[in-house]
A tleap script that builds the chain and sets N, CA, C and O, in Angstrom:
source leaprc.protein.ff14SB
mol = sequence {
  NMET SER GLY VAL TRP VAL PHE LYS ASN GLY
  VAL VAL ARG LEU ILE GLU ASN PRO GLY ALA
  ASN PRO SER SER GLY LEU ASN LEU ARG ARG
  LYS VAL LEU VAL HIE SER PRO THR ASN LYS
  VAL ILE THR SER TYR ALA ASP LEU GLU ARG
  LYS LEU VAL SER LEU GLY TRP GLU ARG TYR
  TYR ASN ASP PRO ASP LEU LEU GLN PHE HIE
  LYS SER SER THR VAL HIE LEU ILE SER LEU
  PRO LYS ASP PHE ASN LYS PHE LYS SER VAL
  HIE MET TYR ASP ILE VAL VAL LYS ASN ARG
  ASN VAL PHE LYS VAL ARG ASP CALA
}
set mol.1.N position { -2.530 -12.402 -15.615 }
set mol.1.CA position { -1.137 -12.148 -15.902 }
set mol.1.C position { -0.803 -10.767 -15.339 }
set mol.1.O position { -1.435 -9.777 -15.705 }
set mol.2.N position { 0.179 -10.703 -14.458 }
set mol.2.CA position { 0.573 -9.422 -13.892 }
set mol.2.C position { 2.075 -9.266 -14.009 }
set mol.2.O position { 2.814 -10.248 -14.085 }
set mol.3.N position { 2.507 -8.047 -14.023 }
set mol.3.CA position { 3.923 -7.759 -14.137 }
set mol.3.C position { 4.120 -6.406 -14.786 }
set mol.3.O position { 3.243 -5.543 -14.736 }
set mol.4.N position { 5.284 -6.230 -15.396 }
set mol.4.CA position { 5.623 -4.970 -16.035 }
set mol.4.C position { 6.021 -5.258 -17.474 }
set mol.4.O position { 6.844 -6.133 -17.745 }
set mol.5.N position { 5.421 -4.503 -18.396 }
set mol.5.CA position { 5.795 -4.630 -19.804 }
set mol.5.C position { 7.006 -3.741 -20.052 }
set mol.5.O position { 7.001 -2.562 -19.697 }
set mol.6.N position { 8.043 -4.308 -20.663 }
set mol.6.CA position { 9.287 -3.588 -20.922 }
set mol.6.C position { 9.570 -3.589 -22.415 }
set mol.6.O position { 9.510 -4.630 -23.070 }
set mol.7.N position { 9.880 -2.404 -22.948 }
set mol.7.CA position { 10.274 -2.268 -24.337 }
set mol.7.C position { 11.776 -2.027 -24.355 }
set mol.7.O position { 12.250 -1.013 -23.844 }
set mol.8.N position { 12.524 -2.954 -24.940 }
set mol.8.CA position { 13.972 -2.859 -24.951 }
set mol.8.C position { 14.494 -3.432 -26.265 }
set mol.8.O position { 14.149 -4.552 -26.640 }
set mol.9.N position { 15.332 -2.657 -26.964 }
set mol.9.CA position { 15.931 -3.085 -28.230 }
set mol.9.C position { 14.877 -3.522 -29.242 }
set mol.9.O position { 15.078 -4.505 -29.955 }
set mol.10.N position { 13.760 -2.807 -29.312 }
set mol.10.CA position { 12.724 -3.099 -30.286 }
set mol.10.C position { 11.842 -4.282 -29.941 }
set mol.10.O position { 11.036 -4.711 -30.767 }
set mol.11.N position { 11.979 -4.821 -28.733 }
set mol.11.CA position { 11.191 -5.986 -28.324 }
set mol.11.C position { 10.413 -5.653 -27.060 }
set mol.11.O position { 10.949 -5.065 -26.121 }
set mol.12.N position { 9.139 -6.036 -27.050 }
set mol.12.CA position { 8.309 -5.851 -25.869 }
set mol.12.C position { 8.153 -7.204 -25.194 }
set mol.12.O position { 7.813 -8.198 -25.836 }
set mol.13.N position { 8.407 -7.227 -23.887 }
set mol.13.CA position { 8.197 -8.472 -23.157 }
set mol.13.C position { 7.673 -8.168 -21.766 }
set mol.13.O position { 7.844 -7.073 -21.230 }
set mol.14.N position { 7.029 -9.178 -21.206 }
set mol.14.CA position { 6.447 -9.066 -19.880 }
set mol.14.C position { 7.412 -9.633 -18.853 }
set mol.14.O position { 7.863 -10.773 -18.969 }
set mol.15.N position { 7.724 -8.826 -17.844 }
set mol.15.CA position { 8.540 -9.292 -16.731 }
set mol.15.C position { 7.573 -9.488 -15.577 }
set mol.15.O position { 7.013 -8.522 -15.059 }
set mol.16.N position { 7.376 -10.747 -15.170 }
set mol.16.CA position { 6.349 -11.061 -14.192 }
set mol.16.C position { 6.705 -10.658 -12.774 }
set mol.16.O position { 5.812 -10.294 -12.008 }
set mol.17.N position { 7.965 -10.707 -12.398 }
set mol.17.CA position { 8.377 -10.319 -11.051 }
set mol.17.C position { 9.595 -9.413 -11.177 }
set mol.17.O position { 10.713 -9.854 -10.910 }
set mol.18.N position { 9.403 -8.140 -11.583 }
set mol.18.CA position { 10.536 -7.270 -11.893 }
set mol.18.C position { 11.475 -6.998 -10.738 }
set mol.18.O position { 12.665 -6.774 -10.964 }
set mol.19.N position { 10.983 -7.010 -9.503 }
set mol.19.CA position { 11.853 -6.742 -8.367 }
set mol.19.C position { 12.845 -7.857 -8.104 }
set mol.19.O position { 13.880 -7.630 -7.478 }
set mol.20.N position { 12.541 -9.075 -8.580 }
set mol.20.CA position { 13.401 -10.221 -8.308 }
set mol.20.C position { 14.488 -10.404 -9.350 }
set mol.20.O position { 15.368 -11.248 -9.186 }
set mol.21.N position { 14.438 -9.619 -10.427 }
set mol.21.CA position { 15.389 -9.802 -11.509 }
set mol.21.C position { 16.206 -8.527 -11.713 }
set mol.21.O position { 15.747 -7.614 -12.401 }
set mol.22.N position { 17.403 -8.442 -11.134 }
set mol.22.CA position { 18.197 -7.220 -11.258 }
set mol.22.C position { 18.635 -6.939 -12.687 }
set mol.22.O position { 18.939 -5.792 -13.015 }
set mol.23.N position { 18.678 -7.953 -13.548 }
set mol.23.CA position { 19.108 -7.743 -14.931 }
set mol.23.C position { 17.991 -7.186 -15.806 }
set mol.23.O position { 18.205 -6.926 -16.991 }
set mol.24.N position { 16.800 -6.999 -15.234 }
set mol.24.CA position { 15.680 -6.504 -16.030 }
set mol.24.C position { 15.857 -5.044 -16.426 }
set mol.24.O position { 15.168 -4.564 -17.326 }
set mol.25.N position { 16.768 -4.332 -15.772 }
set mol.25.CA position { 17.002 -2.938 -16.101 }
set mol.25.C position { 16.009 -1.998 -15.453 }
set mol.25.O position { 16.032 -0.797 -15.723 }
set mol.26.N position { 15.146 -2.512 -14.611 }
set mol.26.CA position { 14.161 -1.677 -13.935 }
set mol.26.C position { 14.641 -1.340 -12.538 }
set mol.26.O position { 15.233 -2.167 -11.845 }
set mol.27.N position { 14.374 -0.114 -12.144 }
set mol.27.CA position { 14.766 0.318 -10.805 }
set mol.27.C position { 13.507 0.408 -9.944 }
set mol.27.O position { 13.043 1.503 -9.627 }
set mol.28.N position { 12.958 -0.747 -9.570 }
set mol.28.CA position { 11.769 -0.775 -8.732 }
set mol.28.C position { 12.178 -1.063 -7.311 }
set mol.28.O position { 12.858 -2.051 -7.035 }
set mol.29.N position { 11.762 -0.200 -6.412 }
set mol.29.CA position { 12.096 -0.381 -5.008 }
set mol.29.C position { 10.834 -0.668 -4.227 }
set mol.29.O position { 9.750 -0.194 -4.564 }
set mol.30.N position { 10.993 -1.440 -3.196 }
set mol.30.CA position { 9.876 -1.717 -2.311 }
set mol.30.C position { 9.536 -0.440 -1.554 }
set mol.30.O position { 10.426 0.318 -1.166 }
set mol.31.N position { 8.266 -0.211 -1.350 }
set mol.31.CA position { 7.794 0.975 -0.639 }
set mol.31.C position { 7.344 0.585 0.762 }
set mol.31.O position { 6.960 -0.558 1.010 }
set mol.32.N position { 7.396 1.547 1.666 }
set mol.32.CA position { 6.886 1.347 3.022 }
set mol.32.C position { 5.990 2.528 3.384 }
set mol.32.O position { 6.184 3.647 2.909 }
set mol.33.N position { 5.007 2.251 4.234 }
set mol.33.CA position { 4.119 3.283 4.749 }
set mol.33.C position { 4.682 3.767 6.075 }
set mol.33.O position { 5.008 2.966 6.951 }
set mol.34.N position { 4.794 5.081 6.216 }
set mol.34.CA position { 5.391 5.676 7.417 }
set mol.34.C position { 4.370 6.574 8.100 }
set mol.34.O position { 3.711 7.385 7.450 }
set mol.35.N position { 4.245 6.426 9.410 }
set mol.35.CA position { 3.413 7.322 10.212 }
set mol.35.C position { 4.238 8.579 10.461 }
set mol.35.O position { 5.213 8.543 11.212 }
set mol.36.N position { 3.860 9.672 9.845 }
set mol.36.CA position { 4.676 10.896 9.849 }
set mol.36.C position { 4.953 11.482 11.233 }
set mol.36.O position { 6.097 11.849 11.501 }
set mol.37.N position { 3.959 11.589 12.133 }
set mol.37.CA position { 4.257 12.198 13.440 }
set mol.37.C position { 5.326 11.456 14.243 }
set mol.37.O position { 6.082 12.078 14.989 }
set mol.38.N position { 5.393 10.126 14.092 }
set mol.38.CA position { 6.379 9.350 14.857 }
set mol.38.C position { 7.552 8.891 13.996 }
set mol.38.O position { 8.557 8.404 14.513 }
set mol.39.N position { 7.417 9.050 12.689 }
set mol.39.CA position { 8.421 8.591 11.717 }
set mol.39.C position { 8.670 7.079 11.818 }
set mol.39.O position { 9.780 6.614 11.556 }
set mol.40.N position { 7.649 6.324 12.193 }
set mol.40.CA position { 7.744 4.866 12.328 }
set mol.40.C position { 7.130 4.192 11.114 }
set mol.40.O position { 6.082 4.607 10.618 }
set mol.41.N position { 7.800 3.137 10.638 }
set mol.41.CA position { 7.288 2.348 9.527 }
set mol.41.C position { 6.166 1.453 10.044 }
set mol.41.O position { 6.293 0.833 11.100 }
set mol.42.N position { 5.072 1.389 9.294 }
set mol.42.CA position { 3.963 0.505 9.638 }
set mol.42.C position { 4.361 -0.903 9.203 }
set mol.42.O position { 4.565 -1.155 8.016 }
set mol.43.N position { 4.470 -1.813 10.158 }
set mol.43.CA position { 4.959 -3.164 9.862 }
set mol.43.C position { 3.887 -4.239 9.985 }
set mol.43.O position { 4.158 -5.410 9.719 }
set mol.44.N position { 2.672 -3.862 10.383 }
set mol.44.CA position { 1.595 -4.846 10.493 }
set mol.44.C position { 0.255 -4.120 10.413 }
set mol.44.O position { 0.168 -2.903 10.576 }
set mol.45.N position { -0.777 -4.908 10.157 }
set mol.45.CA position { -2.113 -4.326 10.142 }
set mol.45.C position { -2.543 -3.907 11.551 }
set mol.45.O position { -3.337 -2.978 11.700 }
set mol.46.N position { -2.035 -4.571 12.570 }
set mol.46.CA position { -2.366 -4.166 13.945 }
set mol.46.C position { -1.854 -2.743 14.206 }
set mol.46.O position { -2.563 -1.924 14.791 }
set mol.47.N position { -0.624 -2.454 13.770 }
set mol.47.CA position { -0.074 -1.096 13.908 }
set mol.47.C position { -0.930 -0.094 13.141 }
set mol.47.O position { -1.288 0.965 13.656 }
set mol.48.N position { -1.249 -0.453 11.901 }
set mol.48.CA position { -2.029 0.454 11.058 }
set mol.48.C position { -3.412 0.693 11.646 }
set mol.48.O position { -3.888 1.827 11.676 }
set mol.49.N position { -4.055 -0.367 12.113 }
set mol.49.CA position { -5.400 -0.216 12.675 }
set mol.49.C position { -5.388 0.702 13.894 }
set mol.49.O position { -6.290 1.525 14.049 }
set mol.50.N position { -4.388 0.577 14.759 }
set mol.50.CA position { -4.292 1.474 15.928 }
set mol.50.C position { -4.202 2.932 15.488 }
set mol.50.O position { -4.862 3.800 16.060 }
set mol.51.N position { -3.385 3.196 14.475 }
set mol.51.CA position { -3.224 4.577 13.997 }
set mol.51.C position { -4.517 5.087 13.372 }
set mol.51.O position { -4.929 6.216 13.636 }
set mol.52.N position { -5.164 4.260 12.543 }
set mol.52.CA position { -6.393 4.694 11.878 }
set mol.52.C position { -7.529 4.917 12.872 }
set mol.52.O position { -8.276 5.888 12.751 }
set mol.53.N position { -7.665 4.029 13.849 }
set mol.53.CA position { -8.722 4.185 14.858 }
set mol.53.C position { -8.509 5.472 15.651 }
set mol.53.O position { -9.472 6.164 15.982 }
set mol.54.N position { -7.253 5.793 15.957 }
set mol.54.CA position { -6.977 7.035 16.692 }
set mol.54.C position { -7.310 8.277 15.867 }
set mol.54.O position { -7.483 9.363 16.420 }
set mol.55.N position { -7.400 8.117 14.534 }
set mol.55.CA position { -7.766 9.220 13.647 }
set mol.55.C position { -9.263 9.269 13.344 }
set mol.55.O position { -9.718 10.102 12.560 }
set mol.56.N position { -10.032 8.362 13.977 }
set mol.56.CA position { -11.481 8.370 13.791 }
set mol.56.C position { -12.006 7.378 12.765 }
set mol.56.O position { -13.191 7.412 12.437 }
set mol.57.N position { -11.167 6.505 12.256 }
set mol.57.CA position { -11.607 5.481 11.317 }
set mol.57.C position { -12.216 4.318 12.091 }
set mol.57.O position { -11.751 3.970 13.177 }
set mol.58.N position { -13.261 3.722 11.522 }
set mol.58.CA position { -13.922 2.572 12.126 }
set mol.58.C position { -13.717 1.360 11.233 }
set mol.58.O position { -13.744 1.476 10.007 }
set mol.59.N position { -13.515 0.207 11.836 }
set mol.59.CA position { -13.315 -1.033 11.083 }
set mol.59.C position { -14.660 -1.580 10.635 }
set mol.59.O position { -15.611 -1.625 11.415 }
set mol.60.N position { -14.736 -1.997 9.375 }
set mol.60.CA position { -15.903 -2.708 8.840 }
set mol.60.C position { -15.554 -4.182 8.756 }
set mol.60.O position { -14.419 -4.537 8.438 }
set mol.61.N position { -16.514 -5.036 9.037 }
set mol.61.CA position { -16.292 -6.482 9.011 }
set mol.61.C position { -17.166 -7.173 7.966 }
set mol.61.O position { -17.417 -8.372 8.082 }
set mol.62.N position { -17.633 -6.452 6.954 }
set mol.62.CA position { -18.571 -7.003 5.974 }
set mol.62.C position { -17.949 -8.019 5.026 }
set mol.62.O position { -18.595 -9.011 4.690 }
set mol.63.N position { -16.717 -7.800 4.587 }
set mol.63.CA position { -16.084 -8.658 3.586 }
set mol.63.C position { -14.968 -9.468 4.246 }
set mol.63.O position { -14.025 -8.884 4.779 }
set mol.64.N position { -15.055 -10.793 4.222 }
set mol.64.CA position { -14.027 -11.604 4.889 }
set mol.64.C position { -12.668 -11.578 4.184 }
set mol.64.O position { -11.662 -11.962 4.779 }
set mol.65.N position { -12.626 -11.132 2.935 }
set mol.65.CA position { -11.374 -11.094 2.180 }
set mol.65.C position { -10.641 -9.762 2.275 }
set mol.65.O position { -9.523 -9.628 1.778 }
set mol.66.N position { -11.271 -8.775 2.914 }
set mol.66.CA position { -10.691 -7.433 2.978 }
set mol.66.C position { -10.707 -6.896 4.402 }
set mol.66.O position { -11.549 -7.270 5.219 }
set mol.67.N position { -9.760 -6.013 4.676 }
set mol.67.CA position { -9.832 -5.162 5.858 }
set mol.67.C position { -10.368 -3.833 5.348 }
set mol.67.O position { -9.807 -3.246 4.422 }
set mol.68.N position { -11.447 -3.362 5.947 }
set mol.68.CA position { -12.030 -2.106 5.498 }
set mol.68.C position { -12.201 -1.157 6.671 }
set mol.68.O position { -12.546 -1.554 7.784 }
set mol.69.N position { -11.946 0.125 6.377 }
set mol.69.CA position { -12.082 1.172 7.371 }
set mol.69.C position { -12.903 2.307 6.770 }
set mol.69.O position { -12.739 2.660 5.602 }
set mol.70.N position { -13.790 2.872 7.587 }
set mol.70.CA position { -14.629 3.982 7.155 }
set mol.70.C position { -14.565 5.079 8.200 }
set mol.70.O position { -14.534 4.822 9.404 }
set mol.71.N position { -14.547 6.298 7.711 }
set mol.71.CA position { -14.571 7.449 8.608 }
set mol.71.C position { -15.953 8.075 8.490 }
set mol.71.O position { -16.351 8.503 7.407 }
set mol.72.N position { -16.684 8.132 9.591 }
set mol.72.CA position { -18.089 8.551 9.545 }
set mol.72.C position { -18.277 9.984 9.062 }
set mol.72.O position { -19.344 10.318 8.547 }
set mol.73.N position { -17.282 10.823 9.213 }
set mol.73.CA position { -17.414 12.221 8.796 }
set mol.73.C position { -17.140 12.411 7.297 }
set mol.73.O position { -17.230 13.530 6.791 }
set mol.74.N position { -16.809 11.332 6.591 }
set mol.74.CA position { -16.507 11.425 5.157 }
set mol.74.C position { -17.184 10.271 4.416 }
set mol.74.O position { -17.816 9.407 5.024 }
set mol.75.N position { -17.037 10.278 3.106 }
set mol.75.CA position { -17.521 9.161 2.284 }
set mol.75.C position { -16.395 8.184 1.985 }
set mol.75.O position { -16.593 7.228 1.235 }
set mol.76.N position { -15.227 8.405 2.553 }
set mol.76.CA position { -14.052 7.587 2.256 }
set mol.76.C position { -14.151 6.181 2.848 }
set mol.76.O position { -14.673 5.971 3.943 }
set mol.77.N position { -13.629 5.234 2.076 }
set mol.77.CA position { -13.518 3.855 2.509 }
set mol.77.C position { -12.126 3.370 2.134 }
set mol.77.O position { -11.704 3.520 0.987 }
set mol.78.N position { -11.420 2.799 3.078 }
set mol.78.CA position { -10.106 2.212 2.807 }
set mol.78.C position { -10.297 0.700 2.775 }
set mol.78.O position { -10.751 0.108 3.754 }
set mol.79.N position { -9.952 0.080 1.655 }
set mol.79.CA position { -10.051 -1.371 1.503 }
set mol.79.C position { -8.664 -1.939 1.277 }
set mol.79.O position { -7.942 -1.507 0.378 }
set mol.80.N position { -8.298 -2.910 2.097 }
set mol.80.CA position { -6.958 -3.502 2.056 }
set mol.80.C position { -7.068 -5.012 1.952 }
set mol.80.O position { -8.023 -5.599 2.462 }
set mol.81.N position { -6.101 -5.654 1.296 }
set mol.81.CA position { -6.124 -7.120 1.254 }
set mol.81.C position { -5.925 -7.683 2.660 }
set mol.81.O position { -5.210 -7.097 3.473 }
set mol.82.N position { -6.553 -8.808 2.939 }
set mol.82.CA position { -6.477 -9.418 4.273 }
set mol.82.C position { -5.039 -9.797 4.657 }
set mol.82.O position { -4.665 -9.717 5.827 }
set mol.83.N position { -4.248 -10.204 3.677 }
set mol.83.CA position { -2.868 -10.630 3.899 }
set mol.83.C position { -1.930 -9.419 3.800 }
set mol.83.O position { -1.871 -8.767 2.758 }
set mol.84.N position { -1.204 -9.121 4.871 }
set mol.84.CA position { -0.306 -7.956 4.883 }
set mol.84.C position { 0.777 -8.058 3.810 }
set mol.84.O position { 1.277 -7.034 3.343 }
set mol.85.N position { 1.148 -9.284 3.410 }
set mol.85.CA position { 2.156 -9.459 2.356 }
set mol.85.C position { 1.656 -8.966 1.000 }
set mol.85.O position { 2.457 -8.748 0.091 }
set mol.86.N position { 0.357 -8.792 0.854 }
set mol.86.CA position { -0.226 -8.278 -0.394 }
set mol.86.C position { -0.509 -6.783 -0.311 }
set mol.86.O position { -1.116 -6.215 -1.219 }
set mol.87.N position { -0.081 -6.153 0.754 }
set mol.87.CA position { -0.236 -4.712 0.972 }
set mol.87.C position { 0.776 -3.994 0.084 }
set mol.87.O position { 1.975 -4.015 0.365 }
set mol.88.N position { 0.301 -3.364 -0.978 }
set mol.88.CA position { 1.162 -2.761 -2.002 }
set mol.88.C position { 1.104 -1.239 -1.939 }
set mol.88.O position { 0.331 -0.659 -1.177 }
set mol.89.N position { 1.933 -0.616 -2.752 }
set mol.89.CA position { 2.025 0.847 -2.743 }
set mol.89.C position { 0.701 1.510 -3.108 }
set mol.89.O position { 0.408 2.595 -2.605 }
set mol.90.N position { -0.099 0.899 -3.956 }
set mol.90.CA position { -1.396 1.499 -4.299 }
set mol.90.C position { -2.277 1.621 -3.058 }
set mol.90.O position { -3.016 2.596 -2.925 }
set mol.91.N position { -2.213 0.654 -2.155 }
set mol.91.CA position { -2.969 0.727 -0.906 }
set mol.91.C position { -2.387 1.801 0.015 }
set mol.91.O position { -3.120 2.519 0.695 }
set mol.92.N position { -1.062 1.894 0.022 }
set mol.92.CA position { -0.392 2.893 0.858 }
set mol.92.C position { -0.771 4.307 0.429 }
set mol.92.O position { -1.076 5.158 1.265 }
set mol.93.N position { -0.750 4.550 -0.891 }
set mol.93.CA position { -1.092 5.884 -1.384 }
set mol.93.C position { -2.558 6.212 -1.126 }
set mol.93.O position { -2.897 7.376 -0.911 }
set mol.94.N position { -3.430 5.212 -1.143 }
set mol.94.CA position { -4.834 5.430 -0.808 }
set mol.94.C position { -4.954 5.935 0.628 }
set mol.94.O position { -5.730 6.850 0.906 }
set mol.95.N position { -4.191 5.343 1.532 }
set mol.95.CA position { -4.198 5.771 2.937 }
set mol.95.C position { -3.629 7.183 3.068 }
set mol.95.O position { -4.165 8.001 3.816 }
set mol.96.N position { -2.552 7.469 2.347 }
set mol.96.CA position { -1.928 8.797 2.402 }
set mol.96.C position { -2.900 9.877 1.927 }
set mol.96.O position { -3.033 10.919 2.568 }
set mol.97.N position { -3.577 9.630 0.807 }
set mol.97.CA position { -4.503 10.621 0.249 }
set mol.97.C position { -5.660 10.897 1.210 }
set mol.97.O position { -6.131 12.030 1.315 }
set mol.98.N position { -6.106 9.872 1.897 }
set mol.98.CA position { -7.259 10.025 2.792 }
set mol.98.C position { -6.877 10.473 4.197 }
set mol.98.O position { -7.747 10.714 5.032 }
set mol.99.N position { -5.583 10.583 4.457 }
set mol.99.CA position { -5.078 11.031 5.768 }
set mol.99.C position { -3.893 11.961 5.558 }
set mol.99.O position { -2.777 11.649 5.974 }
set mol.100.N position { -4.117 13.064 4.937 }
set mol.100.CA position { -3.037 13.997 4.608 }
set mol.100.C position { -2.256 14.408 5.848 }
set mol.100.O position { -2.832 14.619 6.916 }
set mol.101.N position { -0.963 14.517 5.698 }
set mol.101.CA position { -0.026 14.937 6.746 }
set mol.101.C position { 0.106 13.949 7.904 }
set mol.101.O position { 0.735 14.270 8.912 }
set mol.102.N position { -0.473 12.755 7.779 }
set mol.102.CA position { -0.372 11.774 8.852 }
set mol.102.C position { 0.490 10.586 8.401 }
set mol.102.O position { 1.219 10.002 9.203 }
set mol.103.N position { 0.402 10.240 7.132 }
set mol.103.CA position { 1.184 9.132 6.581 }
set mol.103.C position { 1.934 9.597 5.358 }
set mol.103.O position { 1.553 10.572 4.711 }
set mol.104.N position { 3.008 8.888 5.045 }
set mol.104.CA position { 3.736 9.119 3.805 }
set mol.104.C position { 4.284 7.782 3.322 }
set mol.104.O position { 4.418 6.835 4.097 }
set mol.105.N position { 4.596 7.718 2.037 }
set mol.105.CA position { 5.182 6.516 1.436 }
set mol.105.C position { 6.600 6.852 1.049 }
set mol.105.O position { 6.865 7.911 0.480 }
set mol.106.N position { 7.518 5.945 1.361 }
set mol.106.CA position { 8.909 6.164 0.981 }
set mol.106.C position { 9.529 4.834 0.558 }
set mol.106.O position { 8.976 3.766 0.817 }
set mol.107.N position { 10.678 4.919 -0.094 }
set mol.107.CA position { 11.414 3.719 -0.477 }
set mol.107.C position { 11.965 3.034 0.757 }
set mol.107.O position { 12.414 3.682 1.703 }
set mol.108.N position { 11.921 1.706 0.730 }
set mol.108.CA position { 12.440 0.934 1.867 }
set mol.108.C position { 13.939 1.016 1.930 }
set mol.108.O position { 14.552 0.429 2.821 }
savepdb mol mol.pdb
quit
């Protein structure tokens, strides 16, 4: 069960898809990953992989359900869902933290 728990008027309820229900009272916006030097939105894993490889990240092929990247000079590992439609803000922030000043997350 996934979603957002909302407390309203003394009642707690689970909203399973909060972005699809404008009456839920939640202001959730879709996030996008932006390559800071070019100010371009990353729209596919192919775009992201090109940027990461140029920064010294290497692709791992160990897990068929994940896209994984490792940078040999660090202990960092970036793990992403295979389907770009499942690429969420938590994955974006992981990339931002591990590549400071190269990527940023903003509202779509």
